[in-house]
N, C-alpha and C positions, 0 to 999 in steps of 0.2 A: 355496463359497461362503458368506460369514461373516452373522451377524444382521444384518436392516439394521435404521439407525436412523435419528431426521432426518426434516427435511421429505418426505423421499420417502415412507416407509415413514406417516408423516402423511397428507400426498393419498392412498395408496393406501387407508388407514385409513375417511380420508372417502367416498370413491369406495365402498366393500364397504358402508358404514351407508345410504348414498344403494341401493344395491341392496335391502339388505334390508329396507329400509320401503316397496317400490316394486314387489316381486318377485311382489306377490299379482297387482296388474294386471298386470303384463307375462306371468305364466305363462299368462295366459286367452287373452292375446293368439294369433292363428291367423297362423301367420310362413308368405312362400310356398314353397315346396317345397324351391327352390334357398340359402334364408336356416339358416345353422349350428344355428340353433335347431331346425329342423324336422327335422332328421335322428337319429340315436339317439345313444346315451349314448355319446363316445370314454372310451377307457381316461384312467384318471386317470394324467401323466406322472409320474415319481419324483420330479421338482424338485419337486413341490406339494405333497408331505407331508413338506414341511419343508424346516430346513440344511440347505446341501448345499455340499460343498468341490466346489469345479472345478478343478483344479491346475494354474497358470498362464493362467487367465481370470480377469477381473474379472466380477461376473453382475449383472445386475439384474432385476428383475421388477415390471412394471405390470397392474392391472385395469383393467375399466371396465365400469359397468353397462351395460345395453340404453338406447338412446338414439331410443327412439322408432319401431326398426324401421330405424334407419340405420344399416348394419355397420359401412360406410366409417367414419364420424366413429367408432365405438365404436374400431374397430381404432386410429386414429388417437389416442384420448386413451389407450387402451393403454401404448400405444407412447411416446407423451411420457413416461409417471409411470417407463415400463421406463430409459430412460434416465438423466430423473431419477437415480431408484434407484442407477443406473453409476457416475454421475458425482460422487454424493454420495460415493462408495466411492476414485474414483481423487484426488476431492479431497482426504482424507483426507490423502497425501501431500505435494501442494500446501503445504497451508497449515501441518505441520508445518515442513518446508525454510522458509519464509517465516519462525516464528514460533521461529526459531533465528535467523535472519539480524536480527530486530528484538532480541533480545535480545543481539545483537553488538554493532550499532551503541549500544545505550543503554548500555555497558559501556565502549563507547569515543568517549560523549559524542557521539555523531551528531545529526544533525537526525530527528530521529522524525517530525516532519510526513512529511518526505518519502518513507522509511522505508515508511508508513504506507501514503501512494498507490501505492508501487510494489509494496507486498501485494494492495493492489485489482486494480491492473495487472495484476500477473504471475496474478490466480485470471482473471480474463478471460480471458488470452493461454494459459489450460491448456485451455479448456472442447475436447472432444470434439464431434466431427461424426458422423452418420449415415452418413456413409462409411468411417467408421474401426471401424464396430462389423458385428456379426451376428446375424443373425435365427436364435434354438436353440430354439424349438418353442414351441406355441403350446396353448390347452384351450380350449375353452367347454362350461360350465356348462347342461347342457340343463333343468336345472332352475331356475335362475334368468335362464340366458341374460348370466352372466358372462362377460365374454370375459376370459383370461389367456395375456399372449404374456413369452417368457425374450428378451431380447438380451446379448451377451457383448463380450469386447474380448479379445484375449490381452494378457496385462500388460506383454510386453515391447516392445508395439506402443504401448501405452497410455503408457508410463513414458517410451520414448526418442520420444512426440510431446510428451508435456509438457514435458521437459527442452529440448527443440529449440525450443520457442516460448516458454520463457522465457527461453531466451541472448538469439533474437532480441527481445522484449521488451526483457531487460536492457539491453540494444544502445539500442533507440530514446529510451529513457528516457536516456540521457545526452544526446540533444538536446532533448526535451523538456521535461522538471523542469527549467526555468531557475533556476526559486527554490533548483538544489540546489549544497552548494559542491562546488570541486571533488575535494575526496577522497571528497565521496560521489557521486560521477559515476563517478573511479577503480576505489570499490570495487565500483560496478554492472559496468563494463567485464571487471575480472578476474572478475567472479561470472558475468559470458557466456560468458568462455572458459573458467570450471571446467566452466558446464552444456556446453558445444559438444563438451567431452574426449568424457564420458561417454554421448555421442549416438552408438549405434550402429546406421550411416544403412541395414546394410545388411539391417535391418527393416522400413525402413519406405520408405513408395513413392519412384518416381522424384523425384515432382513435391515432394518432401518441402524439397529444399533441394542444393545442396555445399559440403559440409564444409570442403571445399580455399577456395571463395570466400569462404561465412563466417566461415572463419579470419585470412585477412588482411584481412578486410574489421575486425575485430575489432582486429586486433596494428594496422592504421593510427588506427583511432577513440583504444585507446589512447596512443597514440604522441602523437597532438594534443592529447590533454588533455593528457600530461605536461608537453608544451613551452609552454602555453595558463597555465600557473599563474600566480599573480595576483602570488609573490613581491615584497611590496611590502607597508607598514603597515595593521595592521586596530584600526580603531576600534571597542573594545566597550561599551557602557553598564550601571550596575547604578544601581538607582534603584527606589521606590518607583513601582505600576502608574503610578497616577493622570499624576507627575510623571514617568515614562519617557515617554508617550504625547506629554507636552506638548515634550520635548526632544528627542528620537529624530528629528524630521524634521531642523532645524534642524542638529542635528549632523551627521545624512547630508551635507548641502549643505557644510557646513565640513569633512567627512573628502575631502569630493569637491576640494575648492581645494585643500589640502593635498596631493591626490595620492593618498589613501589610500579606503581599502573602510570602509566603516560596517555592523557586521553587527549583525542588528535581534535574536538570540538571545541572550536576558539571562545572564551568568553571577554566580556566587557568591564561589565561593572562586578564589586567582590560579591554581593548577595546572589549574582547569575552562577560564580564562577560558583562558589560554596552550593548550591540547586545542584548543581551538575558534578559535583563529586556526591552528594548526596543517591543522584541514580545511581552511582556507581559502589553503592554501597563504605564509601573509606570514611575513615575516623579522624583523619586529617587530610585538608588538602597545604603544598605546596604551587602559589599562583606566582610563574613568572614572569616579568615582563618586562621582555626588549625593544631595541630601539637603535637606530644605527646612523652615522653621519659620515661622507665623504671629503677629503680635502687634498690639496694638490702640497707634495711637497718640493726639495730641493731634487735636482738632476731631474727630473718626469718623474719623479718615483711618487706615488699617491700614498696617504695615510687613512686606514678605516679607522670611526672610533664604536666601539659597542659598550654601550649601555644595557645592564641587566638588572633588576629589583625583583626580589623577593621575598616573599610573602607567606606565612604559614597560618592553617585557622585552622580551627577545630569545628570541624563540618558539625557535628549535634548542636551546637551552641551558636553557632558562624558567630564566636570569640576570637580575635587576630591576639596572637601569641605571640610572634617575630619577627621583623623585617629587615632587610637589610639591602644597600644597593652597593652597588659594583661597579667601575670603567676601566678596557684595556684597550688597547691599536693593536690592529695589525697592518702591515705594508705590502706595499706589490705593486709592478708596474702598469698593471690592467686591474680594472676594480673585480673583474672575472676570478684574478687570482689570490683576492683577499677569505682567507680561512677564518670565515667566523666562525662553521660550527666548535675547532680547533678551539678558537680564541674563549666560546662560552663555555668549553669543558675546562677550560683553565682558570675562569673566573670563580667559577662555583666552587673551585676546589679550594678557596679564598676560603681563611680560618674562619673569620667571623659569617661569610655563606655557609660554610657546611653545619654551622648552630640552625641554620633556618632549612637546611635543605634536607637534613639527615633525621 
């Protein structure tokens, strides 16, 4: 057993502190004959001496001080802490695999928000239950009435159970995460298939699931996602945050009118925008860049100038197909009166701009 750190260890340490500060009062308590504290001292188990290596198992140890003579509550508290300790060790494997997944997604310019949601979902899905673990020893210190308990779970069972739960969770996310791109969902179902292939069902209980059934289910879902790809035009917007927030709703509506999809993810460079369009299975990309400036006019009126540049790409090859820039003005007595969204719609209706956008 490796040295335990983290929440389980801290929680156990806090319990021990409470025990030490209150042991004097508890030692003076007279316990019924059946209570473990009323008996003779037990031999100290080997696993109580410190770090222990138990090949082929994850090991968790929990302890709890006396709880007013209620031994049932004391046992439950020690058991809960032992399971937390056990899960902390198993969870390292889960988090390491998800950190790798997030790193790969970042390199591919994927949707990191969706990936982080996936990380949290998989951590929940990988939890063990008490039906998966085995009690492997206990000890009652008669001088302080502190109760210790140890639980173990076979590594092959835990690792295969975690992989199976991850596979099922990834498959479920292709339905639940509506904001994820088609490419992101395809990666999830591909990862689900890979995790399922690694599961050795022979070490799991019969109610864990049927590998052939799950394999067929994942294959069908992947085929469905591949067939439902967008294969159309993707619109993307690059602009300062305030201007972007104003223009995005109107551009999203315009994109739908043109039979395109507006992707809310911001991009800065052409290769990055094309990569994002591939995530959404688009054939064409319309990349709109917007900038604005304000100036004072006569009689206290303000003038706002909006400049739109639109570039069309072939997503498959990254080839630039067409580009056009247009500029227009809007007036008002207060900056908040500027109808930037309405002006943007007018500019995109420019004859030369239509050739790029449509």
